[in-house]
MARVEXSE-853005 format. One record per residue (C-alpha): residue in one letter; x, y, z. Coordinates in pm, 1 decimal. Each point is the difference from the previous one (the first is absolute). Example, Ala and Ser with C-alpha at 12.3 -4.5 7.8 and 13.67 -1.06 7.14 Angstrom:
<zagus>
['A' [1230.0 -450.0 780.0]]
['S' [137.0 344.0 -66.0]]
</zagus>
This chain:
<zagus>
['M' [6082.8 2733.2 -1640.6]]
['T' [8.8 107.4 364.7]]
['Q' [317.8 174.0 98.2]]
['E' [164.3 -145.7 305.8]]
['T' [226.9 168.4 250.9]]
['A' [258.0 -163.3 222.9]]
['L' [-27.7 127.7 354.5]]
['P' [299.4 93.1 217.0]]
['A' [109.6 -247.9 260.7]]
['A' [-151.0 208.8 281.0]]
['S' [-347.4 -64.8 -140.2]]
['A' [37.9 -375.7 1.9]]
['A' [-119.8 -37.7 358.1]]
['A' [-363.1 81.3 70.9]]
['P' [-73.6 247.2 278.4]]
['T' [-48.5 -145.6 344.6]]
['S' [-328.4 -36.3 181.7]]
['P' [-40.2 213.8 311.5]]
['G' [-132.4 -293.3 197.0]]
['T' [-21.1 -374.1 -47.8]]
['A' [-243.2 -221.7 188.0]]
['T' [124.0 -313.5 171.8]]
['P' [-28.1 -282.6 -252.5]]
['S' [-290.8 -236.4 51.3]]
['L' [-177.2 -269.3 -197.1]]
['N' [-317.0 206.8 -33.5]]
['L' [63.8 -5.9 -371.5]]
['G' [-199.5 -51.1 -314.4]]
['M' [127.5 -211.9 -285.2]]
['I' [-43.4 78.1 -367.4]]
['G' [122.4 -225.1 -279.5]]
['N' [-65.6 -154.5 -338.7]]
['C' [168.7 -344.1 6.0]]
['T' [323.4 157.9 -128.2]]
['I' [89.6 250.4 272.0]]
['S' [-145.3 120.7 328.1]]
['A' [31.8 292.0 240.1]]
['L' [-89.0 61.0 364.6]]
['V' [-166.5 330.2 89.9]]
['D' [-29.0 134.8 353.5]]
['A' [-293.9 181.8 157.5]]
['R' [131.8 340.6 -111.8]]
['A' [30.1 -103.8 -365.0]]
['V' [376.0 -59.9 9.7]]
['I' [129.2 -288.2 -211.2]]
['V' [247.4 -151.6 246.2]]
['W' [87.6 -324.4 -179.6]]
['S' [18.2 -110.7 -360.8]]
['C' [243.8 -236.0 -168.0]]
['L' [55.1 46.8 -372.5]]
['P' [-10.2 -128.6 -264.1]]
['R' [-153.4 -302.2 176.5]]
['F' [-92.4 -118.9 349.7]]
['D' [352.0 -113.8 90.7]]
['G' [173.5 297.9 -160.5]]
['D' [175.9 308.8 134.5]]
['P' [-216.4 189.3 254.6]]
['V' [-0.6 339.8 -167.0]]
['F' [-231.2 112.3 281.5]]
['N' [148.6 -136.3 321.6]]
['A' [-127.1 228.2 279.8]]
['L' [-168.5 -296.6 169.9]]
['L' [347.6 -134.1 82.0]]
['H' [188.0 327.8 15.1]]
['P' [-198.6 282.8 157.9]]
['G' [269.4 264.9 -44.4]]
['D' [-17.4 315.5 -211.6]]
['D' [198.3 -170.3 -276.3]]
['A' [-249.1 -287.2 -28.6]]
['G' [-172.5 -77.6 -326.4]]
['R' [-362.1 114.9 13.5]]
['F' [-270.7 159.2 -210.4]]
['A' [-210.2 238.2 208.9]]
['I' [-286.2 232.7 -79.3]]
['E' [37.6 212.6 311.3]]
['L' [-285.0 225.4 109.1]]
['E' [120.3 314.1 173.8]]
['D' [-133.7 38.9 355.1]]
['F' [-124.1 -359.5 -6.1]]
['A' [-269.1 -85.4 256.6]]
['A' [-166.9 -331.1 -89.3]]
['S' [-27.8 -274.4 -259.7]]
['E' [-233.6 -279.8 -97.2]]
['Q' [72.7 -284.4 -236.8]]
['W' [-204.8 -260.6 -183.5]]
['Y' [-1.6 -222.9 -303.9]]
['E' [-236.2 57.0 -287.0]]
['S' [-253.6 -274.7 62.9]]
['N' [112.2 -341.4 -126.5]]
['T' [317.3 132.7 -161.9]]
['A' [370.9 59.7 61.9]]
['V' [-42.0 375.7 -50.5]]
['L' [85.6 190.4 318.9]]
['H' [-131.7 340.7 109.2]]
['T' [152.7 221.2 270.2]]
['R' [-172.8 319.1 106.7]]
['L' [218.4 259.6 175.9]]
['T' [-143.7 295.2 196.6]]
['D' [186.6 297.6 144.8]]
['S' [-79.9 193.9 317.2]]
['S' [-200.2 257.8 -198.3]]
['G' [-223.5 -261.2 -160.2]]
['N' [164.4 -0.8 -342.4]]
['C' [-14.7 -350.0 -141.7]]
['L' [181.4 -199.5 -268.0]]
['E' [-55.5 -352.9 -128.5]]
['V' [279.7 -223.3 -132.6]]
['T' [-87.2 -302.5 -213.9]]
['D' [268.8 -266.8 -44.1]]
['F' [4.3 -307.5 -221.1]]
['C' [208.2 -211.6 -233.9]]
['P' [-172.5 -41.6 -338.9]]
['R' [-140.3 -343.9 -79.2]]
['F' [-258.6 -75.8 -266.3]]
['Q' [-58.6 -191.7 -320.0]]
['A' [134.5 162.9 -316.0]]
['R' [92.6 -148.3 -338.5]]
['S' [-90.8 -353.2 114.1]]
['R' [237.8 10.7 298.0]]
['F' [28.8 157.5 341.3]]
['F' [148.4 347.0 0.0]]
['R' [198.8 16.4 327.4]]
['P' [294.3 234.6 -52.1]]
['V' [271.7 91.9 248.5]]
['S' [-198.3 311.2 92.1]]
['I' [-133.4 163.9 313.7]]
['V' [-274.2 254.1 -58.0]]
['R' [-80.0 273.9 252.9]]
['R' [-291.4 233.3 -64.0]]
['I' [-75.5 295.1 229.0]]
['R' [-305.4 217.9 6.4]]
['P' [-110.2 280.3 232.8]]
['V' [-314.6 -93.5 192.7]]
['R' [-54.6 313.9 203.9]]
['G' [159.1 342.4 24.7]]
['A' [351.2 74.2 -125.7]]
['P' [231.3 -276.2 126.6]]
['R' [369.5 86.6 -16.0]]
['I' [227.4 -293.9 -70.6]]
['R' [361.0 -101.9 -53.6]]
['V' [95.7 -286.3 -225.9]]
['L' [299.9 -177.4 149.3]]
['L' [137.0 -265.5 -233.7]]
['N' [327.7 -158.4 102.3]]
['V' [102.9 -304.6 -202.1]]
['R' [287.5 -209.0 134.5]]
['Y' [191.5 -274.1 -175.6]]
['D' [230.3 -285.8 106.0]]
['W' [-181.9 -62.6 327.5]]
['G' [22.0 364.7 100.1]]
['E' [367.8 34.6 -75.1]]
['S' [-25.3 229.8 -300.3]]
['A' [-210.8 292.6 -117.1]]
['P' [-97.8 21.2 -366.5]]
['H' [119.5 256.2 -249.0]]
['L' [-294.4 219.7 -103.0]]
['T' [-93.4 143.4 -336.6]]
['R' [-318.7 187.9 -78.2]]
['G' [-228.5 82.0 -287.7]]
['S' [-304.7 222.5 -19.5]]
['H' [-229.3 -260.2 161.5]]
['H' [230.8 -266.7 133.9]]
['I' [296.2 -74.8 224.4]]
['R' [235.4 -292.2 -63.5]]
['Y' [167.6 -174.8 294.3]]
['V' [306.0 -159.5 -156.8]]
['G' [176.9 -277.9 187.9]]
['G' [261.3 -256.0 -85.1]]
['S' [-242.3 -289.7 -45.9]]
['Q' [-333.0 168.8 -68.3]]
['T' [-150.2 333.9 -93.5]]
['L' [-341.5 115.8 113.8]]
['R' [-203.1 277.7 -153.9]]
['L' [-257.1 215.3 176.0]]
['T' [-248.9 149.6 -244.1]]
['T' [-224.5 265.9 152.5]]
['D' [-226.7 292.4 -70.8]]
['A' [99.6 158.0 332.3]]
['P' [262.2 278.1 -22.5]]
['V' [331.7 -180.7 -47.5]]
['P' [203.6 273.2 179.2]]
['Y' [-212.8 -49.5 313.5]]
['V' [52.1 -375.0 -10.8]]
['L' [376.5 45.7 -30.6]]
['S' [28.3 259.2 275.6]]
['G' [-267.2 -122.8 237.4]]
['E' [-143.8 351.8 -1.8]]
['P' [-355.4 13.0 145.9]]
['F' [-275.1 95.8 -242.0]]
['I' [-377.6 24.4 2.6]]
['A' [-166.1 -300.9 -158.3]]
['A' [-279.1 192.0 -166.4]]
['R' [-74.1 -275.4 -249.6]]
['E' [57.1 -367.3 -66.8]]
['H' [359.3 -113.3 -53.3]]
['N' [130.9 -335.2 -120.9]]
['F' [328.5 -181.3 55.6]]
['I' [105.3 -310.8 -194.3]]
['L' [325.4 -156.4 119.8]]
['G' [137.0 -289.7 -196.0]]
['A' [221.6 -116.2 -281.4]]
['D' [198.6 257.5 -194.7]]
['E' [-253.5 22.4 -279.6]]
['T' [-204.4 280.1 -154.8]]
['L' [-377.2 -11.3 43.0]]
['M' [-197.4 -45.9 -320.0]]
['E' [-286.3 223.7 118.4]]
['G' [-38.6 301.4 229.1]]
['I' [90.1 -39.0 367.0]]
['A' [-342.5 71.4 148.0]]
['D' [-183.1 -203.0 -264.7]]
['T' [233.9 -294.1 50.9]]
['A' [-29.2 5.1 379.4]]
['R' [-380.3 28.3 -10.0]]
['Y' [-33.1 -280.1 -253.9]]
['W' [235.9 -229.8 187.9]]
['E' [-189.9 60.3 324.4]]
['Q' [-336.0 -65.6 -161.6]]
['E' [117.6 -322.0 -163.7]]
['T' [183.7 -122.3 311.1]]
['I' [-308.7 50.6 214.8]]
['S' [-206.6 -185.6 -258.6]]
['Y' [247.6 -290.0 -9.9]]
['W' [-0.6 -52.0 377.3]]
['K' [-377.2 35.3 33.9]]
['H' [-59.2 -260.7 -268.4]]
['W' [265.3 -229.4 149.6]]
['T' [-163.7 28.2 342.0]]
['M' [-348.4 -54.0 -142.2]]
['R' [99.2 -349.0 -113.6]]
['L' [114.5 -111.1 347.5]]
['H' [-208.3 -253.2 191.2]]
['V' [-5.3 181.0 334.9]]
['P' [-159.0 -112.1 327.2]]
['L' [-311.8 171.0 130.5]]
['Q' [178.2 146.8 301.6]]
['W' [320.8 205.8 18.4]]
['Q' [-8.2 78.3 -371.6]]
['D' [201.6 322.5 30.4]]
['A' [280.0 -181.0 184.7]]
['V' [5.2 -286.7 -249.8]]
['I' [-0.4 226.7 -305.2]]
['R' [283.6 212.6 138.0]]
['A' [200.8 -314.4 78.4]]
['A' [-64.0 -142.4 -347.3]]
['I' [108.0 319.7 -176.6]]
['T' [315.1 11.9 214.0]]
['L' [84.5 -359.9 -88.5]]
['K' [-58.2 68.7 -368.1]]
['M' [237.4 298.4 15.2]]
['S' [263.9 -235.4 145.5]]
['L' [12.8 -193.7 -328.3]]
['F' [291.1 88.3 -229.2]]
['E' [-188.5 -67.0 -318.6]]
['D' [300.5 -3.6 -233.4]]
['T' [107.3 -334.6 144.2]]
['G' [-288.0 -111.6 224.8]]
['A' [197.0 21.6 326.1]]
['I' [-180.4 112.5 317.2]]
['V' [204.2 195.1 254.0]]
['A' [-41.3 -62.5 372.8]]
['A' [-1.8 375.4 76.2]]
['M' [103.1 328.1 -159.3]]
['T' [260.0 96.6 258.8]]
['T' [325.3 -108.8 150.6]]
['S' [129.3 30.3 355.4]]
['I' [-309.7 107.8 191.8]]
['P' [88.2 -174.4 329.4]]
['E' [-228.7 -268.9 138.8]]
['S' [13.9 185.6 331.0]]
['A' [179.3 306.0 130.9]]
['H' [381.8 -26.6 2.2]]
['S' [-22.3 -375.0 -63.6]]
['G' [244.0 -26.8 -290.6]]
['R' [-261.5 -218.1 -173.3]]
['N' [21.8 212.2 -312.8]]
['W' [-46.5 -191.1 -325.8]]
['D' [-47.4 72.0 -367.7]]
['Y' [-339.8 -132.0 -114.1]]
['R' [-5.8 135.4 -356.9]]
['Y' [32.3 -348.5 -150.1]]
['C' [-222.9 -295.9 -76.8]]
['W' [-28.7 -268.4 267.2]]
['L' [-166.6 -310.0 -142.6]]
['R' [-174.4 -50.3 334.7]]
['D' [-147.3 348.9 19.7]]
['A' [-96.3 -4.0 -366.6]]
['F' [-196.6 -322.0 45.5]]
['F' [-206.6 159.9 276.3]]
['V' [-58.8 310.3 -214.7]]
['V' [-113.5 -208.1 -296.2]]
['R' [-232.5 -209.5 214.3]]
['A' [-157.9 304.7 164.2]]
['L' [-66.3 167.8 -335.2]]
['N' [-128.3 -327.5 -144.3]]
['S' [-255.1 -11.2 282.4]]
['L' [-130.8 333.4 -133.5]]
['S' [-16.9 -146.0 -353.2]]
['E' [298.6 209.3 -111.6]]
['V' [200.9 -264.3 -183.7]]
['G' [190.9 234.6 -229.9]]
['T' [270.7 54.7 260.2]]
['M' [44.3 -377.3 29.7]]
['E' [52.2 -29.3 -375.3]]
['D' [262.6 275.0 9.2]]
['Y' [173.1 -157.0 300.3]]
['L' [3.9 -344.5 -159.4]]
['R' [196.6 146.8 -293.3]]
['W' [268.2 111.8 244.6]]
['L' [-14.7 -325.3 194.1]]
['A' [37.0 -214.6 -312.4]]
['N' [317.5 187.4 -85.7]]
['I' [135.9 -59.5 351.0]]
['V' [-73.2 -372.6 -19.2]]
['V' [151.2 -42.9 -346.4]]
['K' [306.3 205.1 90.5]]
['A' [62.1 -210.9 311.2]]
['G' [-14.6 -325.7 -195.5]]
['E' [45.6 -288.5 239.2]]
['G' [175.7 216.0 256.5]]
['H' [-84.5 184.9 318.4]]
['I' [-265.9 271.3 -14.9]]
['Q' [52.2 308.0 213.3]]
['P' [-269.3 137.1 230.7]]
['L' [12.4 334.7 -179.8]]
['Y' [125.7 156.2 -321.0]]
['G' [24.9 344.6 -148.8]]
['I' [-299.1 122.5 -195.9]]
['G' [197.6 -43.1 -321.4]]
['L' [94.5 -362.5 91.5]]
['E' [327.0 110.1 167.3]]
['H' [127.3 -281.3 220.9]]
['E' [284.1 188.6 167.1]]
['L' [-122.6 263.9 245.5]]
['P' [311.8 71.0 207.8]]
['E' [-73.2 185.9 320.3]]
['S' [181.0 327.7 60.5]]
['F' [-37.5 311.7 214.2]]
['V' [-68.9 360.0 -99.4]]
['P' [184.7 208.9 261.2]]
['Q' [-99.7 335.2 -151.5]]
['L' [-366.6 -57.0 91.7]]
['A' [-84.9 33.6 369.7]]
['G' [-291.2 -242.9 -11.6]]
['Y' [-361.9 24.8 104.7]]
['R' [-7.1 248.1 291.4]]
['G' [377.2 -36.2 6.5]]
['M' [-29.3 -372.6 74.4]]
['G' [246.4 -151.0 -245.6]]
['P' [147.8 -193.9 -155.0]]
['V' [-142.3 45.5 -348.4]]
['R' [44.6 -321.8 -195.3]]
['V' [-5.5 -67.3 -371.9]]
['G' [-38.2 -360.9 -111.8]]
['N' [-99.8 -295.2 214.4]]
['Q' [220.4 -280.5 120.6]]
['A' [-304.0 -228.3 25.5]]
['A' [43.1 -62.9 -373.6]]
['E' [292.2 -222.9 103.3]]
['H' [-208.4 -203.7 245.5]]
['F' [-138.6 -346.4 -34.5]]
['Q' [-367.6 32.8 90.6]]
['H' [-169.4 -323.8 -85.7]]
['D' [-355.2 130.2 4.7]]
['V' [73.4 169.9 -332.4]]
['Y' [-90.9 -308.7 -205.7]]
['G' [-341.8 -29.0 157.9]]
['N' [-59.8 369.0 -56.6]]
['I' [76.2 -42.3 -370.7]]
['V' [-249.8 -283.0 -37.1]]
['L' [-264.7 173.3 211.9]]
['G' [40.4 321.0 -197.3]]
['S' [-46.8 -189.2 -327.5]]
['A' [-274.8 -244.9 92.6]]
['Q' [-307.8 205.6 -87.4]]
['A' [118.4 40.7 -359.6]]
['F' [-67.0 -373.1 -54.8]]
['H' [-358.3 17.7 125.6]]
['D' [-125.8 346.1 -104.4]]
['Q' [-157.9 11.1 -345.7]]
['R' [5.2 382.6 -11.5]]
['M' [373.4 7.6 -58.6]]
['L' [118.6 153.2 -327.0]]
['Q' [283.5 -252.5 1.1]]
['P' [-121.4 -306.4 193.7]]
['A' [272.4 -220.3 143.1]]
['G' [34.0 -348.1 -146.3]]
['A' [237.0 -291.0 -46.2]]
['A' [312.6 208.0 -66.6]]
['E' [-52.4 212.4 310.8]]
['F' [-72.0 -311.2 206.0]]
['A' [327.1 -155.6 -110.3]]
['R' [182.4 313.0 122.1]]
['L' [-184.8 -13.3 331.8]]
['E' [83.5 -367.2 45.8]]
['R' [368.8 96.4 -2.8]]
['I' [-80.7 244.0 282.2]]
['G' [-183.8 -278.0 180.2]]
['E' [302.8 -226.6 -20.6]]
['L' [209.3 274.4 158.3]]
['A' [-262.7 32.1 275.7]]
['V' [32.7 -372.3 66.7]]
['Q' [378.3 21.4 -8.0]]
['V' [25.5 277.7 261.2]]
['Y' [-285.7 -121.8 218.6]]
['G' [109.9 -70.6 355.9]]
['T' [336.5 176.2 -30.4]]
['P' [108.8 313.0 192.1]]
['D' [-43.9 347.1 -148.3]]
['A' [-21.2 367.9 99.3]]
['G' [-379.2 -14.7 20.3]]
['M' [-257.2 246.7 -123.5]]
['W' [115.4 265.4 248.1]]
['E' [345.8 -7.8 -158.5]]
['L' [203.5 -67.2 312.5]]
['R' [358.4 84.6 -84.0]]
['T' [190.3 -200.4 259.4]]
['R' [-215.0 -305.4 69.6]]
['A' [-120.2 -294.9 -209.2]]
['R' [-266.4 -249.6 103.1]]
['I' [-252.5 -232.3 -159.7]]
['H' [-272.6 262.0 4.7]]
['T' [-356.7 -125.6 12.1]]
['S' [-114.7 275.8 -235.4]]
['S' [253.4 -109.4 -262.7]]
['A' [-103.8 -365.2 27.4]]
['L' [-363.2 112.7 -19.9]]
['M' [63.4 171.3 -332.7]]
['S' [173.2 -307.9 -141.9]]
['W' [-316.0 -190.5 90.3]]
['A' [-211.9 270.8 -166.2]]
['A' [205.7 -31.0 -319.9]]
['C' [-64.3 -373.6 -19.5]]
['D' [-365.6 30.3 98.2]]
['R' [-75.3 263.2 -266.6]]
['L' [198.0 -186.0 -265.4]]
['A' [-219.1 -305.1 66.0]]
['K' [-311.6 213.3 -47.8]]
['I' [138.2 154.6 -319.7]]
['A' [88.2 -343.1 -138.6]]
['H' [-354.6 -114.5 72.3]]
['A' [-139.4 304.0 -186.5]]
['L' [227.1 -81.8 -296.1]]
['H' [-114.8 -367.4 3.1]]
['L' [343.0 -134.1 92.5]]
['P' [-86.5 -267.7 260.6]]
['D' [351.9 -141.4 31.1]]
['R' [146.3 341.7 78.1]]
['A' [-285.3 78.1 238.0]]
['E' [73.4 -320.1 191.0]]
['H' [373.4 80.1 4.4]]
['W' [-54.2 339.9 161.6]]
['R' [-271.1 -122.2 236.6]]
['G' [243.5 -255.8 133.9]]
['H' [261.5 264.0 78.5]]
['A' [-261.8 226.7 155.6]]
['Q' [-138.8 -273.3 226.9]]
['R' [346.3 -98.9 121.5]]
['M' [90.8 361.8 76.2]]
['K' [-328.7 71.2 174.5]]
['E' [40.6 -288.6 242.5]]
['E' [357.0 101.2 83.0]]
['I' [-75.9 371.3 41.3]]
['L' [-286.4 -66.3 240.2]]
['S' [216.9 -239.6 197.1]]
['R' [337.6 177.2 11.4]]
['S' [-126.6 356.1 48.0]]
['W' [-226.8 -95.7 289.6]]
['N' [145.0 88.1 339.5]]
['A' [-179.0 -217.4 254.0]]
['E' [146.4 186.8 298.1]]
['R' [-165.5 330.4 -96.8]]
['G' [-281.2 -153.8 -201.5]]
['V' [73.5 208.5 -311.6]]
['F' [126.4 -24.8 -354.1]]
['A' [349.6 146.3 28.7]]
['E' [196.2 215.9 -243.0]]
['S' [242.1 -281.3 -85.1]]
['F' [19.7 -376.7 2.0]]
['G' [85.2 -104.5 354.4]]
['G' [-30.7 359.6 119.7]]
['R' [-212.8 156.4 269.7]]
['E' [-25.5 367.3 -90.0]]
['L' [-299.2 172.0 -153.3]]
['D' [-12.7 162.6 -341.2]]
['A' [-302.0 173.5 -156.1]]
['S' [71.0 -165.1 -335.5]]
['I' [-138.7 -324.4 147.4]]
['L' [-344.6 153.7 -48.8]]
['L' [49.6 -54.9 -374.4]]
['M' [-55.1 -372.4 64.1]]
['A' [-374.1 64.0 -16.8]]
['E' [16.1 267.8 -268.8]]
['V' [173.8 -224.2 -254.9]]
['G' [-197.4 -306.3 106.2]]
['L' [243.3 -231.6 179.7]]
['V' [-232.6 -24.2 301.3]]
['D' [-364.3 70.3 62.1]]
['A' [-31.7 314.4 210.7]]
['R' [-227.7 -194.8 237.8]]
['D' [282.4 -241.1 80.9]]
['E' [49.0 18.1 376.5]]
['R' [376.5 26.2 -39.9]]
['F' [-35.1 303.8 -224.5]]
['I' [-246.2 166.8 237.0]]
['R' [232.8 -66.6 293.4]]
['T' [290.7 152.0 -193.7]]
['L' [-207.4 308.2 -79.8]]
['D' [-97.8 40.0 365.0]]
['V' [359.4 -15.9 122.1]]
['M' [113.1 240.2 -272.8]]
['E' [-257.9 252.0 115.5]]
['E' [140.1 -21.3 351.3]]
['V' [367.4 22.0 -99.2]]
['L' [27.2 193.8 -326.7]]
['C' [-283.4 250.4 23.9]]
['D' [-6.1 350.7 142.8]]
['G' [-370.3 73.1 1.6]]
['P' [-120.7 -36.3 -359.3]]
['F' [351.7 -0.3 -145.8]]
['M' [220.2 -304.8 -59.7]]
['R' [378.8 -32.8 -13.2]]
['R' [173.9 -242.2 -234.7]]
['Y' [168.6 -231.4 251.3]]
['E' [101.5 -22.7 362.2]]
['A' [368.3 -83.6 -38.6]]
['A' [267.6 266.5 -25.1]]
['D' [152.2 38.9 -344.0]]
['D' [318.1 163.2 -132.3]]
['F' [-112.4 336.9 142.8]]
['G' [-165.1 -118.5 321.7]]
['K' [-373.4 -38.7 59.8]]
['P' [-234.0 185.8 -237.9]]
['E' [-160.0 308.4 157.3]]
['T' [-283.2 59.2 -244.7]]
['S' [-277.4 -217.3 -133.6]]
['F' [19.0 -123.9 -356.5]]
['N' [-319.9 94.6 -177.2]]
['I' [-38.2 -306.7 -220.0]]
['C' [23.9 -219.4 310.8]]
['T' [-291.2 188.5 153.7]]
['F' [-197.2 -66.0 -317.8]]
['W' [93.6 -370.0 14.6]]
['R' [-139.3 1.6 352.3]]
['I' [-322.6 158.1 -127.3]]
['D' [-29.9 -269.1 -266.9]]
['A' [65.0 -278.4 250.0]]
['L' [-256.4 136.0 246.4]]
['A' [-260.5 19.6 -275.5]]
['R' [75.6 -355.6 -110.6]]
['V' [-41.3 -140.8 352.4]]
['G' [-332.5 178.7 39.2]]
['R' [102.2 301.7 210.1]]
['K' [-118.1 258.9 -250.6]]
['D' [-102.4 263.3 253.8]]
['K' [352.8 9.2 139.1]]
['A' [144.2 -1.8 -352.1]]
['R' [-215.0 299.9 -93.8]]
['E' [109.5 187.0 311.6]]
['I' [366.1 -49.0 -87.4]]
['F' [-62.4 91.1 -364.8]]
['E' [-159.7 328.3 103.8]]
['A' [306.4 68.6 217.3]]
['M' [223.7 -55.2 -301.9]]
['L' [-211.4 228.2 -216.7]]
['A' [29.6 266.7 269.5]]
['V' [381.9 3.6 -16.8]]
['R' [15.1 52.7 -375.1]]
['N' [120.3 344.3 -96.0]]
['P' [-258.9 266.8 -90.3]]
['L' [1.4 -117.0 -362.6]]
['G' [-61.5 -365.0 85.0]]
['L' [355.2 -132.7 -47.4]]
['L' [210.0 -223.8 224.6]]
['S' [370.3 -56.7 44.1]]
['E' [159.2 -324.5 114.9]]
['D' [-17.2 38.1 379.2]]
['T' [-213.6 162.5 269.4]]
['H' [108.1 109.4 346.9]]
['A' [-249.6 -162.3 234.6]]
['T' [-0.4 285.9 251.7]]
['T' [9.8 309.0 -220.3]]
['G' [-163.1 -144.5 -311.5]]
['E' [275.1 161.7 -205.8]]
['M' [101.6 -154.0 -331.2]]
['W' [354.0 -129.3 -50.5]]
['G' [174.7 -195.5 -272.4]]
['N' [0.2 43.5 -374.7]]
['F' [-297.5 163.5 -165.3]]
['P' [-250.3 -68.9 -137.2]]
['Q' [47.4 -368.4 77.7]]
['T' [-174.3 -232.0 -243.6]]
['Y' [-23.2 -276.1 263.0]]
['S' [-201.0 233.6 224.8]]
['M' [-232.8 119.4 -276.3]]
['V' [-59.8 -365.6 -92.2]]
['G' [-113.8 -57.0 357.5]]
['V' [-265.0 271.1 -28.1]]
['I' [-150.3 -168.2 -305.2]]
['N' [13.9 -352.2 143.1]]
['A' [-157.8 100.0 331.9]]
['A' [-281.8 193.3 -163.7]]
['M' [-76.3 -284.8 -239.5]]
['R' [1.3 -248.9 286.6]]
['L' [-213.1 204.2 243.1]]
['S' [-242.2 201.4 -210.9]]
['A' [-371.5 -64.9 10.5]]
['P' [-118.3 -153.4 -329.3]]
['W' [-147.8 214.1 -273.5]]
['D' [-325.2 -194.2 12.0]]
['S' [-55.4 128.3 352.3]]
['V' [-94.2 340.9 -143.8]]
['I' [-108.5 -59.7 -358.9]]
</zagus>
């Protein structure tokens, strides 16, 4: 048995870093469908919530860049330069650090994920492996765990090859073959050989540290490469599509099947805007788009996992209202609160936990449920094909879509102080009825197919009539309204109108004049609770790309797509928003909506495979 020593209180706080770079979203993401972490360009883990995506950020430096922030750094003395890349077609991240004398060190980061004992092994573990590449690099290991949203430091105990970080609600254990005294003190030492760090649950490893880390890396790389190999990718932009697909897969919380909108909270949509929200939950709208994008790549496993979560939501709601978002463990109450002890991204608070939008009535939710489920009734590859029982559940959702159709709501942009009959919400009620009719036809239920077709036809006629603003010659954001909203472009994407309809083309033309800043598109023209948006919303730009391609303007669509690819971070990831002038990323990160857009645009615009083979 390893003897363990309690450390004095003075040792509980890790040593401070001599210099901290200004936080940015030039980050890599690692994950395993249980946890994730964000790693900056100098191999510092600046964000990780444990023991799951919506948990306590034990590494919080992204939102609190002070010396007492939670971070895990492998700091190279006399640092001069770094380069960073993913192992091809995987979620394994490499960072190479070089000092001013040419000494070089490589850090490999990943969260283990692979098949073992007829299930996926995806522990609450972050693995960091370092190896000297050139010369005699001198490093400091700076590991500062924080609990309770940065409010408390853990109590530390140590053994011969591990350190325990004991908190009130969780205990983490670092197991390492690096010198434990150096890790505790932050004392610089020469990395003359490979060292391994495994941070995770307070459990003893069954095998040696180095052997375990090497094996986990090998198997994790193999898992991701085989997963990627089965994707149906387009001919062009394959690297961008594969990186987006892996990022979306990592956003799945596999225990329940929920898909989070992003891994962070409170990255502002623009500088000092106060538009700081917590996105670490599952929006039914966002999840539908994720599922559809992965389905287009023939990755239907995520859909099956998500449908498990969705079925539980539907059954739990019974005949009642369904929220636009829930917690990843089916939590329906997500009260919004502030974390005053964290300064916020670049000091731009507030930092929020929870999301008040869970209390909203957003009527597009019912259409998103049906749309997210529809493929399961038509796809014969499914391990658990949907049938009569699932259709009966969906019909209850359809009845709710009919019930709320044409009534005011907060809309898909979650306006907090204004309710209207939003065109996008009515559109999704139509989509629910339209897809239910198609499902009923596939199940050979002609009476039910006719029932849902009737609702869909009635809604379609009214939407096209009441959302049309004759004065401006556009489809407006609400019935009887006149203002523009990018979500109107979904009319063609979900099939309410043909993209060649002159009214749709006219709406697209006016949107490009009013909502676009060069290639980038804002959500809407009206001021909201915080004024007029300053940044473009990435998914809206991708909706524009899709609309342009559908109306036959593919050259312009490709030009805008290339502009969007150019504003991704160096590792190919996107946040929620882009500043049209600076190209800087804002909003929560990485944003699943945005990564969906990369896949959809590439699939829409790529040259066909038979053009080269």
